[in-house]
All heavy atoms as TSV, in Angstrom:
chain	resi	resn	atom	element	x	y	z
A	1	LEU	N	N	62.190	-27.496	-36.488
A	1	LEU	CA	C	61.344	-26.820	-37.467
A	1	LEU	C	C	60.233	-27.809	-37.938
A	1	LEU	O	O	60.579	-28.913	-38.444
A	1	LEU	CB	C	62.139	-26.326	-38.657
A	1	LEU	CG	C	62.980	-25.111	-38.404
A	1	LEU	CD1	C	63.998	-24.947	-39.421
A	1	LEU	CD2	C	62.095	-23.867	-38.316
A	2	ALA	N	N	59.088	-27.409	-37.829
A	2	ALA	CA	C	57.975	-28.205	-38.364
A	2	ALA	C	C	57.181	-27.363	-39.395
A	2	ALA	O	O	57.076	-26.170	-39.251
A	2	ALA	CB	C	57.058	-28.575	-37.168
A	3	GLY	N	N	56.693	-27.995	-40.375
A	3	GLY	CA	C	55.970	-27.325	-41.395
A	3	GLY	C	C	55.014	-28.240	-42.103
A	3	GLY	O	O	55.016	-29.449	-41.896
A	4	THR	N	N	54.171	-27.644	-42.899
A	4	THR	CA	C	53.201	-28.464	-43.686
A	4	THR	C	C	53.620	-28.431	-45.131
A	4	THR	O	O	53.863	-27.369	-45.661
A	4	THR	CB	C	51.792	-27.820	-43.514
A	4	THR	OG1	O	51.451	-27.831	-42.147
A	4	THR	CG2	C	50.788	-28.693	-44.261
A	5	ARG	N	N	53.706	-29.572	-45.722
A	5	ARG	CA	C	54.038	-29.664	-47.117
A	5	ARG	C	C	52.745	-29.974	-47.896
A	5	ARG	O	O	52.117	-30.963	-47.657
A	5	ARG	CB	C	55.061	-30.738	-47.281
A	5	ARG	CG	C	55.629	-30.751	-48.670
A	5	ARG	CD	C	56.761	-31.692	-48.736
A	5	ARG	NE	N	57.563	-31.447	-49.940
A	5	ARG	CZ	C	58.700	-31.974	-50.182
A	5	ARG	NH1	N	59.229	-32.815	-49.352
A	5	ARG	NH2	N	59.315	-31.694	-51.304
A	6	ILE	N	N	52.460	-29.085	-48.845
A	6	ILE	CA	C	51.289	-29.291	-49.701
A	6	ILE	C	C	51.709	-29.877	-50.995
A	6	ILE	O	O	52.627	-29.382	-51.645
A	6	ILE	CB	C	50.590	-27.911	-49.920
A	6	ILE	CG1	C	50.139	-27.235	-48.625
A	6	ILE	CG2	C	49.381	-28.138	-50.877
A	6	ILE	CD1	C	49.585	-25.944	-48.727
A	7	ILE	N	N	51.111	-31.013	-51.301
A	7	ILE	CA	C	51.483	-31.776	-52.515
A	7	ILE	C	C	50.278	-31.727	-53.442
A	7	ILE	O	O	49.168	-32.212	-53.039
A	7	ILE	CB	C	51.946	-33.170	-52.186
A	7	ILE	CG1	C	53.184	-33.108	-51.243
A	7	ILE	CG2	C	52.287	-33.960	-53.463
A	7	ILE	CD1	C	53.619	-34.447	-50.726
A	8	CYS	N	N	50.482	-31.286	-54.658
A	8	CYS	CA	C	49.401	-31.267	-55.650
A	8	CYS	C	C	49.889	-32.050	-56.868
A	8	CYS	O	O	51.043	-31.961	-57.274
A	8	CYS	CB	C	49.051	-29.859	-56.092
A	8	CYS	SG	S	48.527	-28.832	-54.759
A	9	ASP	N	N	49.004	-32.789	-57.484
A	9	ASP	CA	C	49.399	-33.535	-58.673
A	9	ASP	C	C	49.332	-32.608	-59.911
A	9	ASP	O	O	48.733	-31.530	-59.895
A	9	ASP	CB	C	48.559	-34.802	-58.865
A	9	ASP	CG	C	47.105	-34.484	-59.141
A	9	ASP	OD1	O	46.650	-33.416	-58.863
A	9	ASP	OD2	O	46.425	-35.411	-59.689
A	10	ARG	N	N	50.043	-32.993	-60.930
A	10	ARG	CA	C	50.171	-32.190	-62.172
A	10	ARG	C	C	48.818	-31.899	-62.780
A	10	ARG	O	O	48.562	-30.753	-63.249
A	10	ARG	CB	C	51.054	-32.995	-63.121
A	10	ARG	CG	C	51.385	-32.222	-64.395
A	10	ARG	CD	C	52.333	-33.088	-65.265
A	10	ARG	NE	N	52.788	-32.270	-66.425
A	10	ARG	CZ	C	52.147	-32.223	-67.546
A	10	ARG	NH1	N	51.050	-32.894	-67.726
A	10	ARG	NH2	N	52.601	-31.494	-68.570
A	11	LYS	N	N	47.923	-32.851	-62.848
A	11	LYS	CA	C	46.652	-32.667	-63.477
A	11	LYS	C	C	45.847	-31.585	-62.765
A	11	LYS	O	O	45.279	-30.673	-63.395
A	11	LYS	CB	C	45.830	-33.979	-63.449
A	11	LYS	CG	C	44.472	-33.833	-64.092
A	11	LYS	CD	C	43.743	-35.190	-63.974
A	11	LYS	CE	C	42.313	-34.925	-64.544
A	11	LYS	NZ	N	41.376	-35.916	-64.017
A	12	PHE	N	N	45.817	-31.546	-61.455
A	12	PHE	CA	C	45.152	-30.520	-60.654
A	12	PHE	C	C	45.718	-29.153	-60.950
A	12	PHE	O	O	44.961	-28.188	-61.179
A	12	PHE	CB	C	45.236	-30.845	-59.167
A	12	PHE	CG	C	44.675	-29.733	-58.296
A	12	PHE	CD1	C	43.318	-29.543	-58.182
A	12	PHE	CD2	C	45.569	-28.877	-57.603
A	12	PHE	CE1	C	42.811	-28.487	-57.391
A	12	PHE	CE2	C	45.044	-27.894	-56.838
A	12	PHE	CZ	C	43.703	-27.648	-56.722
A	13	LEU	N	N	47.069	-29.023	-61.004
A	13	LEU	CA	C	47.691	-27.721	-61.241
A	13	LEU	C	C	47.372	-27.230	-62.627
A	13	LEU	O	O	47.106	-26.022	-62.869
A	13	LEU	CB	C	49.174	-27.806	-61.016
A	13	LEU	CG	C	49.600	-28.040	-59.587
A	13	LEU	CD1	C	51.149	-28.249	-59.528
A	13	LEU	CD2	C	49.194	-26.881	-58.728
A	14	LEU	N	N	47.331	-28.109	-63.642
A	14	LEU	CA	C	47.027	-27.756	-65.004
A	14	LEU	C	C	45.530	-27.252	-65.090
A	14	LEU	O	O	45.217	-26.371	-65.838
A	14	LEU	CB	C	47.326	-28.841	-65.975
A	14	LEU	CG	C	48.796	-29.091	-66.222
A	14	LEU	CD1	C	49.007	-30.352	-67.069
A	14	LEU	CD2	C	49.443	-27.910	-66.853
A	15	GLU	N	N	44.661	-27.890	-64.352
A	15	GLU	CA	C	43.286	-27.506	-64.352
A	15	GLU	C	C	43.080	-26.088	-63.704
A	15	GLU	O	O	42.307	-25.312	-64.154
A	15	GLU	CB	C	42.402	-28.496	-63.611
A	15	GLU	CG	C	42.218	-29.830	-64.428
A	15	GLU	CD	C	41.548	-30.922	-63.608
A	15	GLU	OE1	O	41.230	-30.675	-62.390
A	15	GLU	OE2	O	41.361	-32.002	-64.124
A	16	CYS	N	N	43.870	-25.857	-62.683
A	16	CYS	CA	C	43.797	-24.550	-61.973
A	16	CYS	C	C	44.213	-23.387	-62.941
A	16	CYS	O	O	43.741	-22.286	-62.826
A	16	CYS	CB	C	44.680	-24.555	-60.792
A	16	CYS	SG	S	44.023	-25.551	-59.427
A	17	LYS	N	N	45.166	-23.673	-63.801
A	17	LYS	CA	C	45.702	-22.644	-64.731
A	17	LYS	C	C	44.583	-22.140	-65.616
A	17	LYS	O	O	44.574	-20.992	-65.952
A	17	LYS	CB	C	46.803	-23.320	-65.573
A	17	LYS	CG	C	47.394	-22.326	-66.606
A	17	LYS	CD	C	48.481	-22.963	-67.410
A	17	LYS	CE	C	47.881	-23.755	-68.471
A	17	LYS	NZ	N	48.814	-24.215	-69.493
A	18	ASN	N	N	43.607	-23.016	-65.996
A	18	ASN	CA	C	42.532	-22.561	-66.882
A	18	ASN	C	C	41.335	-22.099	-66.159
A	18	ASN	O	O	40.293	-21.732	-66.782
A	18	ASN	CB	C	42.169	-23.729	-67.793
A	18	ASN	CG	C	43.328	-24.141	-68.710
A	18	ASN	OD1	O	44.127	-23.258	-69.139
A	18	ASN	ND2	N	43.472	-25.420	-68.981
A	19	SER	N	N	41.387	-22.011	-64.831
A	19	SER	CA	C	40.284	-21.566	-64.050
A	19	SER	C	C	40.008	-20.069	-64.285
A	19	SER	O	O	40.941	-19.294	-64.347
A	19	SER	CB	C	40.508	-21.824	-62.548
A	19	SER	OG	O	39.598	-21.164	-61.748
A	20	PRO	N	N	38.720	-19.614	-64.327
A	20	PRO	CA	C	38.457	-18.223	-64.404
A	20	PRO	C	C	39.022	-17.364	-63.301
A	20	PRO	O	O	39.396	-16.258	-63.441
A	20	PRO	CB	C	36.949	-18.119	-64.482
A	20	PRO	CG	C	36.489	-19.482	-64.840
A	20	PRO	CD	C	37.545	-20.446	-64.390
A	21	ALA	N	N	39.050	-17.961	-62.122
A	21	ALA	CA	C	39.565	-17.247	-60.924
A	21	ALA	C	C	41.040	-17.025	-61.071
A	21	ALA	O	O	41.558	-16.026	-60.505
A	21	ALA	CB	C	39.283	-18.039	-59.708
A	22	ALA	N	N	41.745	-17.829	-61.822
A	22	ALA	CA	C	43.207	-17.655	-61.988
A	22	ALA	C	C	43.501	-16.558	-62.998
A	22	ALA	O	O	44.660	-16.057	-63.030
A	22	ALA	CB	C	43.848	-18.939	-62.426
A	23	ARG	N	N	42.535	-16.162	-63.788
A	23	ARG	CA	C	42.770	-15.162	-64.827
A	23	ARG	C	C	42.459	-13.718	-64.452
A	23	ARG	O	O	42.750	-12.802	-65.101
A	23	ARG	CB	C	41.975	-15.507	-66.078
A	23	ARG	CG	C	42.459	-16.876	-66.653
A	23	ARG	CD	C	41.715	-17.202	-67.964
A	23	ARG	NE	N	42.206	-18.427	-68.491
A	23	ARG	CZ	C	43.165	-18.511	-69.334
A	23	ARG	NH1	N	43.850	-17.468	-69.726
A	23	ARG	NH2	N	43.533	-19.683	-69.779
A	24	THR	N	N	41.782	-13.525	-63.259
A	24	THR	CA	C	41.461	-12.219	-62.814
A	24	THR	C	C	42.149	-11.941	-61.491
A	24	THR	O	O	42.274	-12.804	-60.678
A	24	THR	CB	C	39.936	-12.107	-62.604
A	24	THR	OG1	O	39.527	-13.108	-61.667
A	24	THR	CG2	C	39.150	-12.343	-63.904
A	25	PRO	N	N	42.584	-10.683	-61.275
A	25	PRO	CA	C	43.201	-10.382	-60.014
A	25	PRO	C	C	42.132	-10.320	-58.946
A	25	PRO	O	O	40.965	-10.044	-59.169
A	25	PRO	CB	C	43.806	-8.978	-60.256
A	25	PRO	CG	C	43.102	-8.409	-61.402
A	25	PRO	CD	C	42.592	-9.581	-62.214
A	26	PRO	N	N	42.557	-10.571	-57.702
A	26	PRO	CA	C	41.591	-10.485	-56.556
A	26	PRO	C	C	41.069	-9.089	-56.400
A	26	PRO	O	O	41.772	-8.102	-56.698
A	26	PRO	CB	C	42.446	-10.893	-55.331
A	26	PRO	CG	C	43.652	-11.546	-55.895
A	26	PRO	CD	C	43.858	-11.033	-57.301
A	27	CYS	N	N	39.821	-8.952	-55.985
A	27	CYS	CA	C	39.226	-7.671	-55.854
A	27	CYS	C	C	39.860	-6.791	-54.811
A	27	CYS	O	O	39.862	-5.572	-54.883
A	27	CYS	CB	C	37.702	-7.788	-55.558
A	27	CYS	SG	S	37.391	-8.575	-53.982
A	28	CYS	N	N	40.477	-7.367	-53.812
A	28	CYS	CA	C	41.073	-6.613	-52.687
A	28	CYS	C	C	42.577	-6.354	-52.882
A	28	CYS	O	O	43.212	-5.934	-51.961
A	28	CYS	CB	C	40.759	-7.260	-51.381
A	28	CYS	SG	S	41.413	-8.942	-51.294
A	29	LEU	N	N	43.106	-6.680	-54.074
A	29	LEU	CA	C	44.523	-6.485	-54.343
A	29	LEU	C	C	44.882	-4.992	-54.370
A	29	LEU	O	O	44.265	-4.254	-55.108
A	29	LEU	CB	C	44.865	-7.150	-55.663
A	29	LEU	CG	C	46.341	-7.263	-55.996
A	29	LEU	CD1	C	47.011	-8.266	-55.027
A	29	LEU	CD2	C	46.521	-7.718	-57.395
A	30	PRO	N	N	45.802	-4.569	-53.559
A	30	PRO	CA	C	46.132	-3.173	-53.561
A	30	PRO	C	C	46.874	-2.726	-54.837
A	30	PRO	O	O	47.540	-3.561	-55.444
A	30	PRO	CB	C	47.044	-2.971	-52.338
A	30	PRO	CG	C	47.686	-4.344	-52.157
A	30	PRO	CD	C	46.650	-5.297	-52.572
A	31	GLN	N	N	46.711	-1.467	-55.258
A	31	GLN	CA	C	47.401	-0.997	-56.427
A	31	GLN	C	C	48.749	-0.492	-56.088
A	31	GLN	O	O	48.943	0.546	-55.449
A	31	GLN	CB	C	46.590	0.155	-57.064
A	31	GLN	CG	C	45.218	-0.312	-57.618
A	31	GLN	CD	C	45.359	-1.348	-58.722
A	31	GLN	OE1	O	46.175	-1.213	-59.641
A	31	GLN	NE2	N	44.536	-2.413	-58.638
A	32	THR	N	N	49.771	-1.256	-56.414
A	32	THR	CA	C	51.157	-0.851	-56.103
A	32	THR	C	C	51.888	-0.533	-57.402
A	32	THR	O	O	52.080	-1.431	-58.263
A	32	THR	CB	C	51.902	-2.034	-55.367
A	32	THR	OG1	O	51.108	-2.466	-54.290
A	32	THR	CG2	C	53.269	-1.651	-54.947
A	33	PRO	N	N	52.222	0.722	-57.645
A	33	PRO	CA	C	52.867	1.106	-58.909
A	33	PRO	C	C	54.161	0.329	-59.113
A	33	PRO	O	O	54.976	0.191	-58.223
A	33	PRO	CB	C	53.136	2.612	-58.720
A	33	PRO	CG	C	52.194	3.067	-57.637
A	33	PRO	CD	C	51.977	1.884	-56.752
A	34	GLY	N	N	54.233	-0.241	-60.281
A	34	GLY	CA	C	55.433	-0.983	-60.632
A	34	GLY	C	C	55.320	-2.494	-60.299
A	34	GLY	O	O	56.119	-3.297	-60.709
A	35	VAL	N	N	54.305	-2.877	-59.484
A	35	VAL	CA	C	54.107	-4.258	-59.087
A	35	VAL	C	C	52.805	-4.765	-59.656
A	35	VAL	O	O	52.770	-5.650	-60.518
A	35	VAL	CB	C	54.198	-4.435	-57.605
A	35	VAL	CG1	C	53.947	-5.881	-57.218
A	35	VAL	CG2	C	55.519	-3.960	-57.052
A	36	THR	N	N	51.711	-4.260	-59.206
A	36	THR	CA	C	50.383	-4.666	-59.648
A	36	THR	C	C	49.825	-3.775	-60.725
A	36	THR	O	O	48.837	-4.056	-61.310
A	36	THR	CB	C	49.403	-4.743	-58.478
A	36	THR	OG1	O	49.274	-3.483	-57.854
A	36	THR	CG2	C	49.822	-5.744	-57.447
A	37	SER	N	N	50.471	-2.605	-60.960
A	37	SER	CA	C	50.056	-1.709	-62.001
A	37	SER	C	C	51.385	-1.076	-62.534
A	37	SER	O	O	52.423	-1.106	-61.918
A	37	SER	CB	C	49.101	-0.629	-61.517
A	37	SER	OG	O	49.710	0.194	-60.545
A	38	LEU	N	N	51.293	-0.391	-63.688
A	38	LEU	CA	C	52.439	0.219	-64.267
A	38	LEU	C	C	52.872	1.339	-63.313
A	38	LEU	O	O	52.029	2.067	-62.764
A	38	LEU	CB	C	52.142	0.809	-65.618
A	38	LEU	CG	C	52.030	-0.133	-66.789
A	38	LEU	CD1	C	51.576	0.625	-68.047
A	38	LEU	CD2	C	53.328	-0.867	-66.992
A	39	ALA	N	N	54.162	1.562	-63.229
A	39	ALA	CA	C	54.694	2.641	-62.414
A	39	ALA	C	C	54.342	3.952	-63.065
A	39	ALA	O	O	54.196	4.063	-64.267
A	39	ALA	CB	C	56.208	2.501	-62.327
A	40	GLN	N	N	54.172	4.995	-62.299
A	40	GLN	CA	C	53.725	6.295	-62.837
A	40	GLN	C	C	54.790	6.838	-63.807
A	40	GLN	O	O	54.436	7.383	-64.825
A	40	GLN	CB	C	53.561	7.303	-61.674
A	40	GLN	CG	C	53.019	8.636	-62.124
A	40	GLN	CD	C	51.638	8.568	-62.725
A	40	GLN	OE1	O	50.843	7.666	-62.339
A	40	GLN	NE2	N	51.250	9.411	-63.627
A	41	SER	N	N	56.047	6.602	-63.488
A	41	SER	CA	C	57.088	7.073	-64.462
A	41	SER	C	C	56.998	6.333	-65.770
A	41	SER	O	O	57.320	6.867	-66.803
A	41	SER	CB	C	58.479	6.908	-63.824
A	41	SER	OG	O	58.763	5.541	-63.538
A	42	SER	N	N	56.662	5.041	-65.701
A	42	SER	CA	C	56.478	4.308	-66.943
A	42	SER	C	C	55.351	4.779	-67.815
A	42	SER	O	O	55.424	4.882	-68.984
A	42	SER	CB	C	56.238	2.808	-66.635
A	42	SER	OG	O	57.329	2.220	-65.973
A	43	LEU	N	N	54.254	5.230	-67.143
A	43	LEU	CA	C	53.150	5.783	-67.877
A	43	LEU	C	C	53.498	7.096	-68.590
A	43	LEU	O	O	53.186	7.337	-69.685
A	43	LEU	CB	C	51.948	6.070	-66.903
A	43	LEU	CG	C	51.268	4.793	-66.387
A	43	LEU	CD1	C	50.204	5.168	-65.324
A	43	LEU	CD2	C	50.633	4.027	-67.517
A	44	VAL	N	N	54.295	7.930	-67.882
A	44	VAL	CA	C	54.758	9.179	-68.444
A	44	VAL	C	C	55.630	8.913	-69.636
A	44	VAL	O	O	55.518	9.556	-70.730
A	44	VAL	CB	C	55.457	10.031	-67.394
A	44	VAL	CG1	C	56.126	11.246	-67.997
A	44	VAL	CG2	C	54.541	10.461	-66.302
A	45	LYS	N	N	56.533	7.947	-69.527
A	45	LYS	CA	C	57.442	7.634	-70.603
A	45	LYS	C	C	56.617	7.053	-71.836
A	45	LYS	O	O	56.976	7.428	-72.957
A	45	LYS	CB	C	58.510	6.591	-70.193
A	45	LYS	CG	C	59.541	7.125	-69.243
A	45	LYS	CD	C	60.530	6.055	-68.791
A	45	LYS	CE	C	61.508	6.594	-67.784
A	45	LYS	NZ	N	62.404	5.530	-67.293
A	46	LEU	N	N	55.662	6.235	-71.577
A	46	LEU	CA	C	54.855	5.711	-72.612
A	46	LEU	C	C	54.137	6.827	-73.392
A	46	LEU	O	O	54.037	6.772	-74.598
A	46	LEU	CB	C	53.889	4.647	-72.116
A	46	LEU	CG	C	54.397	3.322	-71.686
A	46	LEU	CD1	C	53.318	2.547	-71.057
A	46	LEU	CD2	C	54.973	2.630	-72.942
A	47	GLU	N	N	53.606	7.786	-72.608
A	47	GLU	CA	C	52.912	8.912	-73.279
A	47	GLU	C	C	53.855	9.735	-74.120
A	47	GLU	O	O	53.518	10.176	-75.194
A	47	GLU	CB	C	52.224	9.755	-72.220
A	47	GLU	CG	C	51.013	9.092	-71.592
A	47	GLU	CD	C	50.340	9.942	-70.519
A	47	GLU	OE1	O	50.708	11.134	-70.399
A	47	GLU	OE2	O	49.527	9.394	-69.801
A	48	GLU	N	N	55.078	9.961	-73.594
A	48	GLU	CA	C	56.063	10.742	-74.338
A	48	GLU	C	C	56.438	10.048	-75.672
A	48	GLU	O	O	56.547	10.628	-76.711
A	48	GLU	CB	C	57.294	10.965	-73.496
A	48	GLU	CG	C	57.157	11.969	-72.362
A	48	GLU	CD	C	58.366	12.054	-71.478
A	48	GLU	OE1	O	59.335	11.305	-71.691
A	48	GLU	OE2	O	58.312	12.885	-70.533
A	49	LEU	N	N	56.631	8.689	-75.589
A	49	LEU	CA	C	56.971	7.929	-76.753
A	49	LEU	C	C	55.836	7.962	-77.794
A	49	LEU	O	O	56.084	8.097	-79.012
A	49	LEU	CB	C	57.298	6.475	-76.442
A	49	LEU	CG	C	58.572	6.259	-75.719
A	49	LEU	CD1	C	58.712	4.795	-75.267
A	49	LEU	CD2	C	59.778	6.589	-76.671
A	50	LYS	N	N	54.624	7.933	-77.292
A	50	LYS	CA	C	53.415	7.956	-78.192
A	50	LYS	C	C	53.356	9.302	-78.855
A	50	LYS	O	O	53.189	9.380	-80.101
A	50	LYS	CB	C	52.181	7.687	-77.405
A	50	LYS	CG	C	50.909	7.663	-78.207
A	50	LYS	CD	C	49.703	7.378	-77.350
A	50	LYS	CE	C	48.456	7.443	-78.130
A	50	LYS	NZ	N	47.260	7.250	-77.325
A	51	GLU	N	N	53.588	10.384	-78.126
A	51	GLU	CA	C	53.575	11.711	-78.700
A	51	GLU	C	C	54.660	11.830	-79.737
A	51	GLU	O	O	54.430	12.450	-80.840
A	51	GLU	CB	C	53.667	12.783	-77.668
A	51	GLU	CG	C	52.457	12.916	-76.759
A	51	GLU	CD	C	52.635	13.859	-75.605
A	51	GLU	OE1	O	53.746	14.463	-75.466
A	51	GLU	OE2	O	51.713	13.991	-74.784
A	52	ARG	N	N	55.848	11.387	-79.451
A	52	ARG	CA	C	56.981	11.460	-80.352
A	52	ARG	C	C	56.663	10.702	-81.648
A	52	ARG	O	O	56.951	11.205	-82.746
A	52	ARG	CB	C	58.230	10.898	-79.711
A	52	ARG	CG	C	59.465	11.118	-80.563
A	52	ARG	CD	C	60.744	10.593	-79.963
A	52	ARG	NE	N	60.930	11.115	-78.634
A	52	ARG	CZ	C	61.706	10.509	-77.658
A	52	ARG	NH1	N	62.308	9.372	-77.946
A	52	ARG	NH2	N	61.848	11.045	-76.543
A	53	ASN	N	N	56.132	9.510	-81.504
A	53	ASN	CA	C	55.765	8.738	-82.736
A	53	ASN	C	C	54.704	9.396	-83.531
A	53	ASN	O	O	54.797	9.413	-84.777
A	53	ASN	CB	C	55.345	7.286	-82.294
A	53	ASN	CG	C	56.454	6.438	-81.857
A	53	ASN	OD1	O	57.629	6.719	-82.138
A	53	ASN	ND2	N	56.161	5.403	-81.100
A	54	GLU	N	N	53.763	9.952	-82.920
A	54	GLU	CA	C	52.692	10.706	-83.608
A	54	GLU	C	C	53.274	11.911	-84.349
A	54	GLU	O	O	52.891	12.162	-85.469
A	54	GLU	CB	C	51.536	11.106	-82.679
A	54	GLU	CG	C	50.733	9.941	-82.191
A	54	GLU	CD	C	49.706	10.335	-81.117
A	54	GLU	OE1	O	49.766	11.504	-80.616
A	54	GLU	OE2	O	48.917	9.467	-80.742
A	55	SER	N	N	54.172	12.649	-83.718
A	55	SER	CA	C	54.738	13.805	-84.368
A	55	SER	C	C	55.620	13.418	-85.529
A	55	SER	O	O	55.645	14.056	-86.578
A	55	SER	CB	C	55.535	14.688	-83.364
A	55	SER	OG	O	56.647	13.971	-82.918
A	56	GLU	N	N	56.331	12.270	-85.439
A	56	GLU	CA	C	57.192	11.779	-86.552
A	56	GLU	C	C	56.307	11.310	-87.676
A	56	GLU	O	O	56.633	11.550	-88.892
A	56	GLU	CB	C	58.052	10.651	-86.081
A	56	GLU	CG	C	59.170	11.101	-85.208
A	56	GLU	CD	C	60.053	9.918	-84.657
A	56	GLU	OE1	O	59.736	8.810	-84.984
A	56	GLU	OE2	O	60.937	10.246	-83.890
A	57	GLU	N	N	55.159	10.716	-87.396
A	57	GLU	CA	C	54.226	10.307	-88.469
A	57	GLU	C	C	53.609	11.538	-89.159
A	57	GLU	O	O	53.291	11.476	-90.353
A	57	GLU	CB	C	53.126	9.414	-87.899
A	57	GLU	CG	C	53.635	8.055	-87.486
A	57	GLU	CD	C	52.579	7.207	-86.817
A	57	GLU	OE1	O	51.392	7.708	-86.694
A	57	GLU	OE2	O	52.882	6.103	-86.396
A	58	ALA	N	N	53.406	12.573	-88.466
A	58	ALA	CA	C	52.785	13.808	-89.006
A	58	ALA	C	C	53.755	14.530	-89.957
A	58	ALA	O	O	53.313	15.260	-90.863
A	58	ALA	CB	C	52.374	14.774	-87.888
A	59	MET	N	N	55.091	14.334	-89.762
A	59	MET	CA	C	56.053	14.973	-90.637
A	59	MET	C	C	56.854	13.893	-91.375
A	59	MET	O	O	57.954	13.580	-91.073
A	59	MET	CB	C	57.101	15.787	-89.774
A	59	MET	CG	C	56.413	16.935	-89.028
A	59	MET	SD	S	57.595	17.804	-88.038
A	59	MET	CE	C	57.435	17.031	-86.503
A	60	PRO	N	N	56.270	13.317	-92.485
A	60	PRO	CA	C	56.921	12.241	-93.196
A	60	PRO	C	C	58.150	12.672	-93.984
A	60	PRO	O	O	58.973	11.916	-94.349
A	60	PRO	CB	C	55.836	11.700	-94.098
A	60	PRO	CG	C	54.847	12.844	-94.242
A	60	PRO	CD	C	54.950	13.604	-92.940
A	61	GLY	N	N	58.253	13.935	-94.347
A	61	GLY	CA	C	59.329	14.439	-95.164
A	61	GLY	C	C	60.709	14.558	-94.446
A	61	GLY	O	O	61.684	14.650	-95.053
A	62	GLU	N	N	60.649	14.537	-93.148
A	62	GLU	CA	C	61.920	14.655	-92.358
A	62	GLU	C	C	62.684	13.368	-92.384
A	62	GLU	O	O	62.216	12.298	-92.395
A	62	GLU	CB	C	61.631	15.036	-90.935
A	62	GLU	CG	C	61.489	16.506	-90.720
A	62	GLU	CD	C	61.448	16.833	-89.223
A	62	GLU	OE1	O	62.001	16.105	-88.419
A	62	GLU	OE2	O	60.829	17.850	-88.914
A	63	GLN	N	N	64.051	13.550	-92.323
A	63	GLN	CA	C	64.910	12.382	-92.216
A	63	GLN	C	C	64.943	11.910	-90.794
A	63	GLN	O	O	64.961	12.756	-89.877
A	63	GLN	CB	C	66.341	12.810	-92.630
A	63	GLN	CG	C	66.474	13.214	-94.112
A	63	GLN	CD	C	66.476	11.998	-95.043
A	63	GLN	OE1	O	66.768	10.912	-94.622
A	63	GLN	NE2	N	66.039	12.209	-96.236
A	64	PRO	N	N	64.995	10.630	-90.495
A	64	PRO	CA	C	65.103	10.151	-89.167
A	64	PRO	C	C	66.464	10.493	-88.593
A	64	PRO	O	O	67.469	10.546	-89.302
A	64	PRO	CB	C	64.965	8.620	-89.246
A	64	PRO	CG	C	65.013	8.277	-90.705
A	64	PRO	CD	C	64.848	9.556	-91.457
A	65	ARG	N	N	66.497	10.846	-87.317
A	65	ARG	CA	C	67.753	11.197	-86.671
A	65	ARG	C	C	68.612	9.996	-86.482
A	65	ARG	O	O	68.169	8.933	-86.084
A	65	ARG	CB	C	67.487	11.873	-85.326
A	65	ARG	CG	C	66.930	13.287	-85.456
A	65	ARG	CD	C	66.800	13.904	-84.098
A	65	ARG	NE	N	65.557	13.406	-83.479
A	65	ARG	CZ	C	65.232	13.613	-82.238
A	65	ARG	NH1	N	65.956	14.397	-81.502
A	65	ARG	NH2	N	64.077	13.149	-81.713
A	66	ALA	N	N	69.911	10.176	-86.679
A	66	ALA	CA	C	70.867	9.071	-86.510
A	66	ALA	C	C	71.184	9.035	-85.029
A	66	ALA	O	O	71.375	10.094	-84.393
A	66	ALA	CB	C	72.108	9.304	-87.307
A	67	THR	N	N	71.282	7.831	-84.453
A	67	THR	CA	C	71.629	7.725	-83.062
A	67	THR	C	C	73.148	7.413	-82.905
A	67	THR	O	O	73.685	6.703	-83.729
A	67	THR	CB	C	70.810	6.598	-82.369
A	67	THR	OG1	O	71.007	5.407	-83.097
A	67	THR	CG2	C	69.352	6.979	-82.385
A	68	ALA	N	N	73.752	7.885	-81.861
A	68	ALA	CA	C	75.142	7.623	-81.648
A	68	ALA	C	C	75.318	6.225	-81.114
A	68	ALA	O	O	74.466	5.700	-80.358
A	68	ALA	CB	C	75.697	8.627	-80.595
A	69	PRO	N	N	76.404	5.520	-81.570
A	69	PRO	CA	C	76.605	4.154	-81.068
A	69	PRO	C	C	76.988	4.075	-79.637
A	69	PRO	O	O	77.426	4.903	-78.960
A	69	PRO	CB	C	77.766	3.662	-81.920
A	69	PRO	CG	C	78.373	4.836	-82.618
A	69	PRO	CD	C	77.404	5.981	-82.481
């Protein structure tokens, strides 16, 4: 087995971390739900939670429901 070992010093790696290119995703990156973007089911759950929170805020007189242990 032969391979190439790439060795970088600590200073170079720390400089790369602050590079503008390191902060933006590549333009040709595919959109994979759950990997490079939120999964569709996660988006639906987030919307449901948001609606539930908004409806609870709209009805301040109601007692919060107790959850079972």
